[in-house]
C-alpha positions in Angstrom: -15.1 199.0 62.3 -15.2 199.7 65.9 -15.0 203.4 67.1 -11.5 204.5 68.1 -10.6 204.2 71.6 -9.3 206.8 74.0 -5.7 206.4 75.0 -6.4 204.8 78.3 -8.9 202.3 76.7 -6.4 201.3 74.1 -3.5 201.1 76.5 -5.6 198.7 78.7 -5.4 196.2 75.9 -1.7 196.8 75.3 -1.3 199.1 72.6 2.1 200.7 72.3 3.8 198.0 74.6 6.3 195.4 73.3 4.9 192.1 72.0 5.7 190.1 74.9 4.2 192.2 77.4 1.0 192.7 75.0 0.8 188.8 75.0 0.9 188.5 78.8 -1.9 191.2 79.1 -3.9 189.1 76.1 -3.4 185.8 78.1 -4.7 187.3 81.4 -7.9 188.6 79.4 -8.3 185.3 77.6 -8.2 183.2 80.7 -11.5 184.9 82.0 -13.1 184.2 78.5 -11.9 180.4 78.2 -8.1 179.8 78.2 -4.7 181.0 76.6 -2.3 178.0 75.7 1.2 178.7 74.6 2.2 176.4 71.5 5.9 176.3 71.4 7.3 179.6 71.2 6.0 180.8 67.8 2.2 180.3 68.4 -0.4 180.3 71.1 -4.3 179.1 71.2 -7.0 181.0 72.6 -10.4 179.6 73.2 -13.6 181.6 74.1 -15.9 178.8 74.9 -19.7 180.1 75.0 -22.1 178.9 72.0 -22.7 175.8 70.1 -21.2 177.3 66.9 -17.3 177.3 66.9 -15.3 180.1 64.6 -11.9 179.1 64.1 -9.7 181.9 63.2 -5.9 182.0 62.2 -4.5 185.3 63.0 -0.9 186.9 63.6 0.3 189.1 66.4 1.2 191.6 63.7 -2.3 191.6 62.2 -3.9 191.9 65.4 -1.8 194.8 67.0 -1.6 196.7 63.3 -5.6 196.7 62.6 -7.5 196.2 65.7 -8.5 199.5 67.6 -9.1 197.1 70.7 -5.9 195.2 70.1 -7.7 192.2 70.3 -8.0 189.1 68.0 -10.6 189.5 65.0 -12.2 186.1 66.2 -13.4 187.9 69.2 -14.9 190.9 67.2 -16.8 188.3 64.9 -18.4 186.3 67.4 -19.2 189.2 70.0 -22.7 189.7 68.8 -23.5 186.1 68.0 -22.4 184.5 71.4 -20.4 182.0 69.5 -17.2 180.2 70.5 -14.0 181.1 69.2 -10.7 179.3 68.9 -8.0 181.8 67.6 -4.4 180.2 66.7 -2.2 183.2 67.0 1.1 183.3 65.0 3.9 185.1 66.9 5.7 185.6 63.4 5.3 184.6 59.9 5.4 181.0 60.5 2.8 179.8 58.1 1.8 177.6 61.1 4.3 175.0 60.2 5.0 174.0 63.9 4.9 170.6 65.3 3.4 172.3 68.6 0.6 173.4 66.5 0.0 169.9 64.8 0.1 168.3 68.3 -2.5 170.9 69.6 -4.9 169.9 67.0 -4.2 166.1 67.5 -5.1 166.6 70.9 -8.4 168.4 70.0 -9.2 165.6 67.7 -8.6 163.1 70.4 -10.6 164.9 73.0 -13.6 165.0 70.4 -13.5 168.7 70.8 -15.0 169.6 67.4 -17.8 167.0 67.7 -19.3 169.2 70.5 -20.3 171.9 68.0 -23.5 171.9 65.8 -21.3 174.0 63.2 -17.8 174.6 62.8 -16.0 177.3 60.5 -12.4 177.9 59.8 -11.4 181.4 58.5 -8.1 183.2 57.8 -6.5 185.4 55.0 -3.2 185.2 53.4 -0.9 182.8 55.2 -3.6 182.4 57.9 -6.0 181.3 54.9 -3.6 178.6 53.9 -3.8 177.6 57.5 -7.5 177.8 57.9 -7.6 175.4 54.8 -4.6 172.9 55.9 -6.1 172.4 59.4 -9.6 172.2 58.5 -9.5 168.6 58.0 -9.7 168.1 61.8 -13.4 169.1 61.8 -16.5 167.3 60.3 -18.5 169.2 57.9 -16.7 172.4 58.1 -17.2 175.6 56.2 -13.7 177.2 55.3 -13.6 181.0 54.4 -10.1 182.0 53.0 -9.0 185.2 51.5 -6.0 185.2 49.3 -4.8 181.7 50.5 -1.7 179.7 49.5 -2.2 176.1 48.6 1.6 175.3 49.8 4.6 177.0 49.8 6.6 173.6 48.9 9.2 174.9 46.3 8.5 171.7 44.4 4.8 172.8 43.8 5.2 176.7 43.6 7.9 177.7 41.5 5.7 180.4 40.4 5.4 182.1 43.7 8.5 183.8 44.9 6.8 186.2 47.3 7.9 184.5 50.3 11.5 183.3 50.3 11.8 182.9 54.1 8.7 180.9 54.3 9.8 178.6 51.4 12.4 177.2 53.8 10.0 175.8 56.4 8.7 172.2 55.8 5.4 172.0 53.8 5.5 168.4 53.2 5.0 166.6 56.6 1.7 167.0 58.3 -1.5 169.2 57.6 0.6 170.5 54.6 -1.0 170.6 50.9 -4.1 172.7 51.7 -6.1 171.4 48.6 -6.0 167.8 49.9 -6.8 168.9 53.5 -10.2 170.4 52.5 -11.4 167.4 50.3 -13.8 166.4 53.3 -15.0 169.9 54.1 -18.5 170.9 53.4 -17.6 174.2 51.4 -14.7 176.1 50.7 -15.0 179.6 49.8 -11.6 181.2 48.3 -11.7 184.9 47.9 -8.9 186.5 45.7 -8.5 189.2 42.9 -7.7 187.4 39.7 -5.5 190.2 38.6 -2.9 188.9 41.2 -1.3 186.0 39.2 -0.1 184.4 42.3 -3.1 184.2 44.2 -5.0 183.1 41.1 -2.8 180.2 40.5 -2.9 179.0 44.1 -6.7 179.2 44.3 -6.7 177.1 41.0 -4.9 174.4 42.9 -8.1 173.8 44.8 -10.5 171.8 43.0 -13.8 170.0 43.6 -17.8 170.6 43.4 -17.4 172.1 47.1 -14.5 174.7 46.1 -16.1 177.9 45.4 -13.8 180.6 43.7 -15.1 184.1 44.5 -13.5 186.7 42.4 -12.8 190.1 43.9 -11.6 192.4 41.0 -9.9 195.8 41.5 -9.1 195.0 45.3 -5.6 194.1 45.0 -3.6 193.1 48.1 -5.7 195.0 50.4 -8.6 192.5 49.9 -8.7 191.3 53.6 -9.1 194.7 55.2 -11.3 195.8 52.6 -13.9 192.7 53.4 -13.7 193.7 57.0 -13.9 197.5 56.5 -17.0 196.9 54.2 -18.6 194.5 56.9 -18.6 191.8 54.4 -16.5 189.6 56.8 -19.1 189.6 59.3 -21.7 188.8 56.8 -20.0 185.9 55.3 -19.3 184.5 58.9 -22.9 185.0 59.9 -24.3 183.2 56.8 -21.8 180.4 57.4 -22.8 179.9 60.6 -26.6 179.4 59.6 -25.4 177.0 56.6 -26.8 179.8 54.1 -23.5 181.0 52.6 -23.4 180.4 48.7 -21.2 181.8 45.9 -24.4 183.8 45.0 -24.6 185.2 48.7 -21.1 186.0 48.6 -21.6 188.1 45.5 -24.5 189.9 46.9 -22.5 190.6 50.0 -20.0 192.2 47.9 -22.3 194.7 46.3 -21.3 197.1 49.1 -18.2 197.6 47.4 -20.2 200.1 45.1 -20.0 202.6 48.1 -16.6 201.6 49.4 -14.4 204.6 48.3 -11.0 202.7 48.1 -12.5 200.2 45.8 -13.9 203.0 43.8 -10.9 204.9 43.5 -9.1 201.9 42.4 -11.8 201.4 39.5 -11.4 205.2 38.5 -7.5 204.8 38.3 -7.9 201.4 36.1 -10.4 203.4 33.8 -8.2 206.5 33.3 -5.0 204.3 32.9 -6.7 202.6 30.1 -7.9 205.9 28.6 -11.6 204.9 28.8 -13.3 208.4 29.1 -16.8 207.1 28.7 -16.3 204.5 31.4 -14.8 207.0 33.4 -18.0 209.3 32.9 -20.2 206.5 33.9 -18.2 205.8 37.2 -17.7 209.4 38.2 -21.4 210.1 37.6 -22.6 207.4 39.7 -20.4 208.1 42.6 -21.0 211.9 42.5 -24.9 211.3 42.4 -24.7 209.8 45.8 -21.4 211.1 47.4 -19.5 214.2 47.8 -16.2 213.1 45.8 -14.2 216.1 44.5 -11.7 213.5 42.9 -14.4 211.8 41.2 -16.1 215.4 40.0 -12.6 216.3 38.4 -12.5 213.1 36.8 -15.8 213.7 35.4 -14.8 217.0 33.9 -11.7 215.3 32.3 -13.7 212.5 30.8 -16.5 215.1 29.4 -13.6 217.1 27.9 -12.1 214.1 26.2 -15.3 212.8 24.9 -16.2 216.2 23.5 -12.7 216.4 21.7 -13.1 213.1 20.2 -16.5 213.8 18.8 
């Protein structure tokens, strides 16, 4: 993660301002990088045109403003060191990008041969943005899609099992760029990251099928998976490897090994082991953590586990 900003630096990017004012400031900054184009009233497109590799990110105003210290799109952060191009499609609300203005924008890019100008194209998003990354990836040839906890669709006729997004289910998921598993059929590779303990996410992921579909299980992360991947540096790693055509299921799991040092993940493991009353597992985990880190919570858990094991014996 980037270092925290001073109040003056943060305010320069619109921290603490209403969304409309922040968008106006973002438009001014974006025009210096490439262009900022409103797409109807619910979306915007921001292009940073630099390198021959293009990262297309789907983001929301809320996610940018709540998680970025710089109050800037994640795509800017992900391409900054690589000198790549970035197309950020920004949703101003929980729209699931179901908007004719967005469809029309991608239609124009196809007509202009925009995606053919790049040697490599990657689509990335999480949650509803993961759905969009998959659904709109059909516009680019040989694209790599990285989607974290994506929905396949929210069409009520297909997703009776998922009641988490009642307002979104009223949107039209049957017109264009609609059913994500069909939209990725021509992609080079599709990597779906999800925690199999979340039933809805698992069922959505299962709706994607094919030899180019890679289901990456991220156990014990829960709903915090997108932020965890970014905080651990895994998101950057995945994007870098995809840009070099080196991303594979094996390299995904290698990148996830950093979770062994990621305290929120370790705390989840500890809570799960204690809830299941597995003192031997708690002892193994707590010993591993306290050997390499100062972790009072794990030291206390180790004492409890050793006491429980002694009482059993």
